[in-house]
C-alpha positions as CSV (number, residue, x, y, z in Angstrom):
1,M,-137.9,92.4,67.9
2,T,-134.2,92.8,68.3
3,M,-134.2,90.4,71.2
4,V,-136.2,87.9,69.4
5,V,-133.6,87.9,66.6
6,S,-130.7,87.7,68.9
7,R,-132.3,84.6,70.7
8,V,-133.0,83.1,67.5
9,Y,-129.4,83.8,66.3
10,A,-128.1,82.4,69.5
11,R,-130.1,79.3,69.1
12,A,-128.8,78.9,65.6
13,L,-125.2,79.2,66.9
14,L,-125.7,76.5,69.5
15,A,-127.2,74.1,67.2
16,L,-124.4,74.8,64.8
17,A,-121.9,74.2,67.6
18,A,-123.7,70.9,68.6
19,L,-123.6,70.0,64.9
20,V,-119.8,70.7,64.6
21,A,-119.3,68.7,67.9
22,L,-121.3,65.7,66.7
23,A,-119.3,65.8,63.3
24,S,-115.9,66.3,64.7
25,P,-115.2,62.8,65.8
26,A,-116.2,61.5,62.2
27,A,-114.4,64.0,60.6
28,A,-111.3,63.0,62.7
29,Q,-111.7,59.2,61.5
30,T,-108.9,57.7,59.2
31,T,-109.7,54.7,57.0
32,V,-106.7,52.5,56.0
33,I,-106.9,49.5,53.7
34,F,-104.5,46.8,53.7
35,D,-104.6,45.0,50.5
36,D,-101.0,45.0,49.2
37,S,-98.5,42.1,49.6
38,R,-95.0,42.5,51.4
39,P,-94.2,44.3,53.6
40,D,-97.9,45.7,54.5
41,V,-99.3,41.9,54.2
42,T,-97.4,38.7,54.6
43,Y,-99.0,35.1,54.7
44,A,-98.3,31.3,54.8
45,T,-100.1,28.1,55.3
46,L,-99.2,25.5,57.8
47,R,-99.4,21.8,57.0
48,A,-99.1,19.0,59.5
49,G,-98.1,15.4,59.3
50,A,-95.2,14.7,56.8
51,Y,-95.2,18.4,55.9
52,A,-94.8,19.7,59.3
53,E,-91.4,21.1,58.7
54,T,-92.1,22.4,55.3
55,N,-92.7,26.1,54.7
56,L,-95.7,27.2,52.4
57,P,-95.6,30.8,51.7
58,T,-97.3,31.0,48.4
59,V,-100.8,29.6,49.2
60,L,-103.7,30.3,51.6
61,T,-105.5,27.2,52.4
62,T,-107.6,25.6,55.1
63,R,-108.4,22.0,55.3
64,A,-109.5,19.7,58.5
65,A,-108.4,16.6,56.9
66,D,-108.7,12.9,57.9
67,T,-105.1,12.6,57.5
68,A,-102.4,14.7,59.3
69,S,-100.4,15.4,56.1
70,N,-103.4,17.1,54.6
71,H,-104.3,19.2,57.5
72,R,-103.8,22.8,56.9
73,R,-104.3,26.5,58.5
74,A,-103.8,29.7,56.7
75,L,-101.8,32.6,58.4
76,L,-102.2,36.4,57.7
77,K,-100.1,39.3,59.1
78,F,-100.9,42.9,58.6
79,D,-98.5,45.8,59.4
80,T,-100.7,47.6,61.8
81,Q,-97.5,48.7,63.6
82,H,-96.1,51.1,61.0
83,K,-99.4,52.0,59.2
84,I,-101.5,53.2,62.0
85,P,-100.1,55.4,64.7
86,A,-99.6,53.9,68.0
87,G,-102.3,54.6,70.5
88,S,-104.9,55.3,67.8
89,A,-108.5,54.7,68.8
90,V,-109.8,51.9,66.4
91,T,-113.5,51.9,65.9
92,S,-113.6,49.3,63.4
93,A,-111.4,46.6,61.6
94,L,-113.0,44.2,59.2
95,L,-110.9,41.4,57.4
96,T,-112.2,40.0,54.0
97,V,-110.8,37.0,52.1
98,T,-112.2,35.6,48.9
99,V,-112.5,31.9,48.1
100,K,-110.3,30.8,45.0
101,S,-111.6,27.2,45.0
102,G,-113.2,24.7,47.2
103,S,-113.6,21.0,47.4
104,A,-116.7,19.8,45.7
105,A,-117.3,17.1,48.6
106,D,-118.0,19.8,50.9
107,A,-120.1,22.6,49.8
108,T,-119.9,24.6,53.1
109,R,-117.2,24.7,55.8
110,T,-117.1,26.7,58.9
111,I,-113.9,28.7,59.0
112,G,-113.1,30.6,62.1
113,A,-110.5,33.6,62.5
114,Y,-108.3,33.3,65.4
115,Q,-105.7,35.7,66.9
116,V,-102.2,34.4,66.6
117,T,-100.3,35.2,69.7
118,T,-96.7,34.9,68.7
119,S,-94.7,36.4,65.7
120,W,-93.8,34.4,62.6
121,N,-91.8,34.7,59.6
122,E,-93.5,33.8,56.4
123,T,-90.5,32.2,54.7
124,E,-89.7,30.0,57.8
125,A,-92.8,29.2,59.5
126,T,-94.1,25.4,59.5
127,W,-96.6,23.5,61.5
128,N,-93.8,23.0,64.0
129,R,-91.9,26.3,63.9
130,R,-92.6,30.1,63.6
131,R,-89.0,30.7,62.7
132,S,-86.3,28.5,61.5
133,R,-84.9,28.1,65.1
134,T,-88.0,28.7,67.1
135,G,-90.9,26.5,67.6
136,W,-94.6,27.4,68.3
137,I,-95.6,26.9,71.8
138,S,-98.3,24.6,70.5
139,S,-97.8,22.9,67.0
140,G,-99.9,24.4,64.3
141,G,-99.6,28.0,65.4
142,D,-100.1,29.7,68.8
143,L,-103.7,30.4,68.5
144,G,-105.4,32.8,71.0
145,T,-109.0,34.0,70.8
146,L,-111.5,32.9,68.3
147,L,-112.6,36.3,66.8
148,A,-115.3,35.2,64.4
149,K,-116.4,32.3,62.4
150,H,-118.3,31.9,59.2
151,V,-119.9,29.1,56.9
152,V,-117.8,29.4,53.9
153,S,-119.0,28.4,50.5
154,N,-117.0,26.4,47.9
155,V,-117.9,28.7,45.2
156,A,-115.1,30.6,43.5
157,G,-115.4,34.5,44.2
158,T,-117.2,34.0,47.6
159,K,-116.3,36.7,50.0
160,V,-116.1,36.2,53.7
161,T,-115.7,39.2,56.2
162,Y,-114.8,38.7,59.7
163,D,-115.0,41.3,62.5
164,V,-111.7,41.5,63.8
165,T,-112.1,44.8,65.7
166,P,-111.0,43.5,69.4
167,L,-107.7,42.3,67.9
168,V,-106.6,45.3,66.1
169,K,-107.9,47.7,68.7
170,A,-105.7,45.8,71.4
171,A,-102.6,45.4,68.9
172,V,-102.7,49.2,68.0
173,A,-103.1,50.3,71.6
174,G,-99.9,48.2,72.5
175,K,-101.7,45.8,74.8
176,L,-100.3,42.6,73.2
177,G,-96.6,43.2,73.8
178,S,-93.9,45.3,72.0
179,S,-95.1,44.3,68.4
180,R,-98.5,46.1,67.3
181,Y,-98.7,43.6,64.2
182,T,-102.1,42.2,63.5
183,R,-101.8,38.4,63.2
184,V,-104.8,35.9,62.2
185,A,-105.2,32.4,61.5
186,L,-108.0,30.9,59.5
187,V,-108.9,27.5,60.8
188,D,-111.4,25.0,59.7
189,L,-113.7,24.3,62.6
190,D,-115.8,21.4,61.2
191,P,-115.0,17.8,61.7
192,A,-112.4,16.2,59.6
193,T,-113.3,14.9,56.3
194,V,-111.6,13.3,53.2
195,D,-111.6,16.8,51.5
196,S,-112.5,19.9,53.1
197,T,-110.2,22.3,51.2
198,R,-110.8,26.0,50.8
199,N,-108.1,27.8,48.7
200,F,-108.2,31.6,49.2
201,Y,-106.7,34.4,47.0
202,T,-103.4,35.6,48.4
203,P,-101.9,39.1,48.8
204,D,-99.8,38.3,45.6
205,E,-103.2,38.1,43.4
206,A,-102.9,40.5,40.5
207,N,-106.4,41.6,40.9
208,S,-106.4,43.6,44.0
209,A,-110.2,43.1,44.3
210,L,-109.5,39.4,45.2
211,R,-106.7,40.0,47.7
212,P,-107.3,39.6,51.4
213,T,-108.3,43.0,52.7
214,L,-108.1,44.6,56.1
215,K,-110.0,47.6,56.6
216,V,-109.4,49.6,59.6
217,V,-111.1,52.8,60.8
218,Y,-109.4,54.9,63.3
219,G,-109.5,58.3,65.2
220,K,-106.8,60.1,67.0
221,V,-106.1,60.2,70.8
222,T,-104.5,62.6,73.2
223,T,-103.5,60.2,75.7
224,T,-100.3,58.4,75.3
225,P,-100.7,54.6,74.7
226,P,-100.0,52.2,77.6
227,A,-96.5,50.6,77.6
228,P,-96.6,47.0,77.1
229,S,-96.5,44.8,80.3
230,P,-93.2,43.5,81.1
231,A,-92.8,39.7,80.7
232,P,-92.9,37.9,83.9
233,T,-89.6,37.2,85.4
234,T,-88.2,35.3,88.2
235,T,-85.1,35.6,90.4
236,T,-85.0,32.2,91.8
237,T,-81.9,30.1,92.0
238,T,-83.6,26.9,92.2
239,L,-84.9,24.7,89.3
240,R,-87.0,21.6,90.2
241,V,-87.4,19.4,87.1
242,L,-90.1,16.5,87.4
243,H,-90.3,13.7,84.9
244,W,-93.2,11.1,84.8
245,N,-94.4,8.8,82.1
246,S,-98.3,9.2,82.6
247,Q,-99.2,5.6,81.1
248,H,-101.8,6.8,78.3
249,G,-102.6,10.2,80.1
250,G,-103.2,8.8,83.7
251,V,-104.1,5.0,83.5
252,G,-103.6,3.9,87.1
253,T,-102.4,0.6,88.0
254,D,-105.8,-0.3,88.8
255,G,-106.7,0.3,85.3
256,K,-108.6,3.2,85.8
257,A,-108.0,6.3,83.3
258,D,-108.1,9.4,85.8
259,V,-106.1,12.3,84.6
260,E,-107.0,14.3,87.4
261,R,-105.6,12.1,90.0
262,F,-102.3,12.0,88.0
263,I,-102.0,15.8,87.7
264,K,-103.1,16.3,91.4
265,K,-100.2,13.9,92.5
266,A,-97.6,15.6,90.2
267,A,-98.7,19.1,91.4
268,S,-97.9,17.9,94.8
269,F,-94.1,17.6,94.2
270,K,-93.9,21.6,93.5
271,A,-91.9,21.3,90.3
272,D,-91.1,24.2,88.1
273,I,-90.7,22.1,85.0
274,V,-92.7,18.8,84.4
275,S,-91.9,16.4,81.4
276,I,-94.9,14.0,80.8
277,N,-94.7,11.1,78.3
278,E,-97.8,9.2,76.7
279,V,-100.2,12.3,76.7
280,E,-103.1,11.5,74.4
281,R,-105.0,13.7,72.4
282,Y,-108.2,12.8,70.7
283,D,-107.2,9.2,70.2
284,S,-108.6,5.8,71.5
285,Y,-107.3,6.3,74.9
286,A,-108.4,9.8,75.4
287,N,-111.4,11.6,73.4
288,Y,-110.2,14.8,74.6
289,D,-107.6,17.3,74.6
290,A,-105.2,15.8,77.2
291,P,-102.4,18.6,77.0
292,V,-105.0,21.2,77.5
293,K,-106.7,19.5,80.2
294,M,-103.4,18.8,82.1
295,T,-102.3,22.2,81.8
296,A,-105.6,23.5,83.1
297,L,-105.3,21.1,86.0
298,M,-101.8,22.0,87.1
299,K,-103.2,25.8,87.6
300,Q,-106.1,24.3,89.4
301,Y,-104.0,22.4,91.9
302,T,-101.0,24.9,92.3
303,G,-102.8,28.3,91.7
304,R,-100.2,29.1,89.3
305,T,-100.2,29.9,85.6
306,W,-98.4,27.2,83.6
307,Y,-97.0,27.2,80.0
308,S,-96.9,24.3,77.8
309,K,-95.6,22.6,74.7
310,F,-96.9,19.5,73.2
311,S,-96.3,17.3,70.2
312,T,-97.2,13.9,68.9
313,G,-94.8,11.4,67.8
314,S,-96.2,11.2,64.2
315,G,-96.5,15.1,64.1
316,A,-100.3,14.8,63.6
317,A,-102.6,17.1,65.5
318,N,-104.1,14.2,67.2
319,G,-102.4,11.1,68.9
320,R,-99.7,10.2,71.5
321,G,-97.0,12.3,72.5
322,N,-94.9,14.4,75.0
323,L,-96.0,17.4,77.1
324,L,-93.6,20.0,78.8
325,L,-95.2,22.2,81.3
326,S,-93.4,25.0,82.8
327,R,-94.2,27.8,85.5
328,F,-91.9,30.2,83.6
329,P,-92.8,31.9,80.5
330,L,-91.2,30.2,77.4
331,E,-88.5,32.1,75.5
332,S,-88.7,29.6,72.7
333,S,-89.9,26.1,71.9
334,G,-88.9,23.4,69.5
335,V,-90.0,19.9,68.3
336,R,-87.6,17.2,66.6
337,H,-89.5,14.2,65.4
338,L,-87.3,11.1,65.7
339,G,-87.3,7.6,63.9
340,N,-90.1,5.1,64.5
341,N,-92.5,8.0,65.6
342,G,-90.4,9.3,68.5
343,V,-90.4,12.9,69.3
344,A,-88.4,15.4,71.4
345,V,-90.1,18.5,72.6
346,D,-88.0,21.3,73.9
347,V,-88.6,24.5,75.6
348,A,-86.1,27.4,76.9
349,V,-87.0,29.3,80.1
350,N,-85.1,31.9,81.9
351,V,-84.1,31.2,85.4
352,N,-82.0,33.4,87.4
353,G,-80.8,35.3,84.3
354,R,-79.9,32.1,82.6
355,S,-81.5,30.6,79.4
356,I,-82.0,26.7,79.9
357,D,-83.2,24.3,77.4
358,I,-85.4,21.4,78.7
359,T,-86.3,18.5,76.5
360,S,-89.0,15.8,77.1
361,T,-88.6,12.5,75.0
362,H,-89.7,9.0,74.9
363,L,-87.7,6.3,73.3
364,Y,-88.9,3.2,71.3
365,Y,-89.9,0.3,73.8
366,N,-88.7,-2.8,71.8
367,S,-85.4,-2.3,69.9
368,T,-81.9,-1.4,71.1
369,S,-80.9,-0.4,67.6
370,V,-84.1,1.8,67.1
371,R,-83.3,3.6,70.5
372,L,-79.6,3.9,69.6
373,N,-80.8,5.7,66.2
374,Q,-83.1,7.9,68.1
375,I,-80.6,8.9,70.8
376,G,-78.1,9.9,67.9
377,E,-80.8,12.0,66.3
378,L,-81.9,13.5,69.6
379,T,-78.3,14.4,70.7
380,A,-77.3,15.9,67.4
381,W,-80.3,18.0,67.3
382,A,-80.0,18.9,71.2
383,K,-76.4,19.9,70.7
384,A,-77.3,23.0,68.4
385,L,-79.5,24.3,71.3
386,G,-76.4,25.4,73.3
387,E,-75.8,25.3,77.0
388,P,-77.1,24.4,79.6
389,R,-79.3,21.4,78.4
390,I,-81.6,19.0,80.5
391,I,-83.1,15.9,78.7
392,A,-85.8,14.0,80.5
393,G,-87.7,11.0,79.5
394,D,-88.5,7.5,79.5
395,F,-85.7,5.8,77.6
396,N,-87.0,2.3,78.0
397,A,-83.3,1.4,78.9
398,N,-81.8,0.3,82.0
399,P,-78.4,1.7,83.5
400,S,-76.4,-1.1,82.1
401,S,-77.4,-0.7,78.7
402,T,-75.6,0.6,75.6
403,E,-78.2,3.6,75.2
404,H,-77.5,4.7,78.5
405,A,-73.8,4.6,77.9
406,T,-74.5,6.5,74.9
407,M,-76.2,9.3,76.7
408,T,-73.8,9.4,79.5
409,A,-70.9,10.1,77.1
410,T,-72.1,13.7,76.7
411,Y,-74.6,13.9,79.7
412,V,-74.8,13.2,83.3
413,D,-77.5,11.0,84.8
414,S,-78.9,13.1,87.6
415,W,-80.1,10.2,89.8
416,A,-76.8,8.2,89.6
417,Q,-74.8,11.6,90.3
418,A,-77.0,12.2,93.3
419,Q,-76.4,8.6,94.5
420,R,-72.6,9.5,94.5
421,D,-73.2,12.7,96.2
422,G,-75.3,11.0,98.8
423,T,-78.5,13.1,97.9
424,A,-80.5,10.6,96.2
425,T,-83.7,9.6,97.9
426,A,-86.3,6.8,97.2
427,Y,-88.0,4.6,99.8
428,P,-87.6,1.3,101.6
429,D,-88.9,-1.3,99.2
430,N,-87.3,0.7,96.3
431,P,-83.8,1.7,97.3
432,A,-82.5,1.5,93.7
433,G,-84.8,4.2,92.6
434,N,-86.5,2.1,90.0
435,T,-89.2,4.0,87.8
436,R,-90.9,0.7,86.6
437,R,-89.4,-2.7,86.7
438,S,-86.0,-1.1,86.7
439,R,-84.6,2.4,86.2
440,I,-85.8,3.4,82.8
441,D,-86.8,7.1,83.4
442,Y,-84.1,9.6,83.5
443,I,-83.2,13.3,83.9
444,Y,-80.0,14.0,82.2
445,Y,-78.1,17.1,82.2
446,S,-75.3,18.1,79.8
447,K,-71.5,17.9,80.9
448,G,-71.1,21.5,79.6
449,A,-73.9,22.6,82.0
450,S,-71.9,22.5,85.1
451,A,-70.9,26.3,84.9
452,V,-74.6,27.0,85.4
453,L,-76.3,24.2,86.7
454,K,-75.4,22.5,90.1
455,L,-77.3,19.2,91.1
456,V,-78.7,19.4,94.6
457,S,-80.7,16.3,94.9
458,S,-82.7,13.6,93.1
459,Q,-85.8,11.6,94.4
460,V,-88.1,8.8,93.2
461,F,-91.5,9.1,94.8
462,D,-93.6,6.4,96.4
463,V,-97.0,7.3,94.9
464,R,-99.0,4.3,96.0
465,D,-102.2,5.0,97.8
466,S,-103.7,3.3,100.9
467,D,-104.7,0.4,98.3
468,G,-101.3,0.3,96.7
469,V,-102.7,1.8,93.5
470,M,-100.4,4.2,91.7
471,P,-101.6,6.9,89.1
472,S,-99.5,5.4,86.5
473,D,-97.4,2.4,86.0
474,H,-94.2,4.6,86.2
475,R,-92.9,6.3,89.2
476,P,-91.9,9.9,89.2
477,L,-88.4,11.3,89.1
478,L,-87.6,14.7,90.5
479,S,-84.1,16.5,90.1
480,V,-83.4,19.8,91.9
481,F,-80.6,22.1,90.5
482,T,-79.2,25.3,91.6
483,V,-79.0,27.7,88.8
484,R,-76.0,30.2,89.1
């Protein structure tokens, strides 16, 4: 009898131990709810078009509008860096937002929650910039993974919950870089309409039940969280800069639009930085995302990762603009819109321990006075970027023009300098290095850059195929520098 009791008791102990073991993880779980305003939760709305440089830190609005100036995206940032211990095992993270008002024209809209891959400041963020002196890599916010999407009603008080567990888990584990903040963008995914507005209650709402809420459940871990991966670096001392006007994204002299033909040829020149004009995004010339396509094709034809920055001339999400491609990670980027729908797109990269700003621009085709005004705006803006600076673009002006003389007051024409140095190369039936009917495409470098940049050579390429067809009506220009 005693033995039976002992066995029963032993079994009870084992059962209890099993229950304790099962209960332990649950008991170790912690729930934290982010539903306050600063500093725990910050927010802003990005608005395109005429408002692309306007900071909107007091509203949370999405809209896929038929005009750029009405296009909006909402940003939220949660302080998971200081509120959740590093390396904690996140098991659940749910983001809930509440509709404050919605346009009557669209009873439902599909709103997606995206990861935002770079940091931003709520009192400085605009459609073009994440901080006052630092642009987004892609205008409208640097969007990463689509985490979830839901159909959202226009009825006030409607609550929408997004499962953002993968993002919060990666952020808390330190897998997204040195910052462990959780950054989310709300984006209208449906086709643009006259009015698709969704206004959401903000973290400043007096009624806490209506504020955006991030509910995170996590447990402790015994292992040390992995250190963030270091940013890719390079020790190269050579910088190869290519400029090429693509003619509407790769319309060749045969009249055929072939972006792959254009990029395949561009990739063959083994450049580090590529400036491309007349890149079309969802317009009458190209009903697709040409900046994304070109970036992907560069990777395909070079086997390397490429970083990009694009902006249209108008500041709208879609249309014609300039694209900069870099095989170096971008330290920062920026956009300066010029008069008459001109635009300058800038990136800063680190080469041999030196930070170098490279700008791509395209000046107005039909007026000297307009081009001179654009150059004035461009050079005044670029001056604030510091040294060294490189500006590449189609200036629509020949070397004897007032426009060129204005640029060479403070910049060096790399092709002309290479000619003086005996290192300029073209081909037999184009000894002058004409990039179209004359030489109108340039790679300039600032005169103050001489302490860092030394011009090695400059070349205009013959890109005719066996039938005499070129991938664009312009010819590419490559300048090579040593970075000291």
